[in-house]
Structure formats: C-alpha cells, structure tokens
C-alpha positions in Angstrom: -9.6 -3.0 6.2 -8.0 -1.0 3.3 -8.4 -1.3 -0.4 -5.3 -0.5 -2.5 -5.0 -0.3 -6.2 -1.6 0.2 -8.0 -1.0 2.3 -11.1 -0.7 -1.0 -13.0 -4.1 -2.0 -11.7 -3.2 -4.7 -9.2 -5.7 -4.7 -6.3 -5.3 -5.7 -2.7 -7.1 -5.7 0.6 -5.2 -5.2 3.8 -7.0 -6.5 6.9 -6.8 -5.2 10.5 -3.8 -7.4 11.2 -1.9 -5.8 8.3 -2.1 -9.0 6.2 -2.0 -8.2 2.4 -4.7 -10.1 0.4 -4.3 -10.3 -3.4 -7.6 -9.8 -5.2 -6.5 -11.3 -8.5 -6.5 -14.8 -7.0 -10.0 -15.9 -6.0 -8.9 -18.3 -3.2 -5.9 -16.3 -1.9 -5.7 -16.6 1.9 -3.5 -14.4 4.0 -0.6 -16.4 5.6 0.4 -13.9 8.3 3.8 -13.8 6.6 3.1 -10.9 4.2 2.3 -7.8 6.1 1.8 -4.1 5.2 4.3 -2.1 7.4 3.3 1.3 6.0 3.5 3.7 3.1 6.8 5.3 1.9 7.0 8.5 -0.2 8.7 7.9 -3.5 10.9 11.0 -3.5 11.1 12.0 0.1 12.0 8.6 1.5 12.1 9.9 5.1 8.3 10.4 4.8 6.7 7.2 6.1 3.2 6.5 7.3 3.1 3.4 9.6 0.3 0.9 9.1 -1.5 1.9 12.3 -1.6 5.6 11.2 -2.9 5.1 7.6 -6.5 5.5 8.5 -5.9 8.8 10.2 -3.6 9.9 7.4 -6.3 9.3 4.8 -8.6 11.7 6.6 -6.2 14.5 5.5 -6.9 13.6 1.8 -3.3 13.3 0.8 -2.2 13.7 -2.8 -1.5 10.2 -4.1 -0.3 11.2 -7.6 2.2 13.7 -8.9 0.9 16.1 -11.7 2.4 13.8 -14.3 0.2 10.9 -13.0 2.9 8.9 -11.3 2.3 7.7 -7.8 3.8 9.6 -4.8 3.5 6.7 -2.4 4.7 3.0 -2.4 3.9 0.0 -0.2 6.5 -1.0 2.4 5.9 -4.6 3.4 7.4 -7.5 5.4 7.4 -10.6 3.2 8.6 -13.7 5.1 10.9 -11.7 7.2 12.3 -9.4 4.5 11.4 -5.7 4.6 10.8 -4.3 1.1 9.6 -1.1 -0.6 7.8 -2.0 -3.8 10.0 -0.8 -6.7 9.2 0.7 -10.0 6.6 3.0 -8.5 5.5 4.2 -11.9 3.6 0.9 -12.1 3.5 -0.5 -8.6 3.0 2.7 -6.7 -0.3 3.5 -5.1 -2.9 5.0 -7.5 -5.7 4.8 -4.9 -6.2 3.7 -1.3 -9.3 3.9 0.9 -10.5 2.6 4.2 -13.4 0.1 3.9 -15.5 -1.7 6.5 
C-alpha cells in the first residue's frame, strides 16, 4: 500500500490493486473504478512510472519537489474508464509518497 499527500494536503492510500482511497472521508470504500495507473513527471511528460514499478522507484529516493517547492510528479489515474493526469500540479501534485505495510 502507498500513502500519498498532495501539495494542497489531500491524502490518499493506494492498495495493492491500485485502488485509490480518499482519507478525508471516513467511510470511503474503494469501488474498483478509480485506479492509480502511475506517476507522470510535470515537465518531462514522457517520464512515467507505472503503478507496478512505484515501490522500486521509491528506493532510488527521487526528488519529488522542484527547488521552488512545486511538485515534480502528478498522479495518472483511471476514473470510471477515463484516463486522467491530475491538473494544477502546484496544488494537486505529489508532495510526499511512501510505501506502507
């Protein structure tokens, strides 16, 4: 499982199936229709870390923020069949991510 916090402070868990779980709603249950596909770099959009490679990628201790404090990485998800990269990365980009048991 992963823990993700955005620059804005939104917090999520992502389980082993890739299901995204909102932590701001106490009884939020994953539906299987909102999935983490991977992480996309905000400026070098060809840089993509697929979901199944994130744990290994984290071992390299990647820089998550630019020197100005803005996130370098954004979530790419599949939400009810629509592939999206979370926009406005200054707020919704990844501020922290870690693997948890």
